[in-house]
C-alpha positions as CSV (number, residue, x, y, z in Angstrom):
1,M,14.8,3.8,8.0
2,R,13.8,1.4,5.2
3,I,11.2,-1.3,5.5
4,T,11.8,-4.1,3.1
5,G,9.2,-5.1,0.6
6,L,6.3,-7.4,1.4
7,N,5.3,-10.0,-1.2
8,I,1.7,-11.2,-0.9
9,K,-0.1,-14.0,-2.9
10,L,-3.9,-13.5,-3.1
11,P,-6.6,-15.8,-4.4
12,F,-7.2,-16.1,-8.1
13,G,-3.5,-15.9,-8.9
14,I,-3.1,-12.2,-7.9
15,A,0.3,-11.2,-6.5
16,M,1.0,-8.0,-4.7
17,R,4.2,-6.3,-3.7
18,E,4.3,-3.4,-1.2
19,D,7.3,-1.2,-0.4
20,M,7.4,1.4,2.2
21,S,10.1,3.7,3.5
22,C,10.3,6.4,6.1
23,R,12.8,9.2,6.3
24,A,13.2,12.0,8.8
25,V,12.9,15.4,7.2
26,N,13.6,17.4,10.4
27,A,13.1,16.9,14.1
28,S,9.3,16.9,14.0
29,E,8.5,15.7,10.4
30,S,9.1,12.6,8.4
31,R,8.4,11.5,4.8
32,V,6.8,8.2,4.1
33,S,6.9,6.7,0.6
34,Y,4.6,3.8,-0.3
35,R,4.5,1.8,-3.5
36,C,2.0,-1.0,-4.2
37,E,2.1,-3.2,-7.4
38,F,-0.4,-5.8,-8.4
39,R,0.3,-8.6,-10.8
40,M,-2.5,-10.5,-12.5
41,P,-2.4,-14.1,-13.8
42,A,-1.7,-14.5,-17.5
43,G,-4.3,-14.9,-20.2
44,W,-8.0,-14.5,-19.9
45,R,-8.0,-15.1,-16.2
46,G,-6.0,-12.0,-15.6
47,V,-8.3,-9.9,-17.9
48,F,-11.3,-11.2,-16.0
49,V,-9.9,-10.6,-12.5
50,R,-8.8,-7.1,-13.5
51,L,-12.2,-6.2,-14.9
52,L,-14.0,-7.7,-11.9
53,L,-11.9,-6.0,-9.2
54,R,-10.8,-2.8,-10.9
55,Q,-12.4,-0.4,-8.4
56,Q,-11.0,-2.3,-5.4
57,F,-7.5,-2.1,-6.8
58,D,-7.7,1.7,-6.9
59,A,-9.6,2.1,-3.6
60,G,-7.7,-0.5,-1.5
61,P,-4.2,1.1,-1.3
62,A,-5.7,4.7,-1.0
63,D,-7.9,3.5,1.9
64,S,-4.9,1.9,3.6
65,L,-2.8,5.0,3.3
66,A,-5.6,7.2,4.7
67,R,-5.9,5.0,7.7
68,L,-2.1,5.0,8.2
69,A,-2.0,8.8,8.0
70,R,-4.8,9.2,10.5
71,A,-3.1,6.8,13.0
72,A,0.2,8.7,12.6
73,E,-1.4,12.0,13.1
74,R,-3.2,10.8,16.2
75,E,0.0,9.4,17.6
76,F,1.9,12.6,16.8
77,A,-0.8,14.7,18.5
78,H,-0.5,12.6,21.7
79,T,3.3,13.1,21.9
80,R,3.1,16.9,21.8
């Protein structure tokens, strides 16, 4: 199963694209692939936004994936 990409426009001219796909590995396991790409505004605004939010760009997708993994593990545990 493939989930189409999600395009998001954030304040300060930041654009984000997320792609996620899920594929069955066997009867009880699946593989989820996630890709997140940020695009900054051109020029000095992009440099400023990147410096100001650098840590959040690294932590945000990782935190989202960790929450997704915990939710999937809880759901799988309830179905067994």
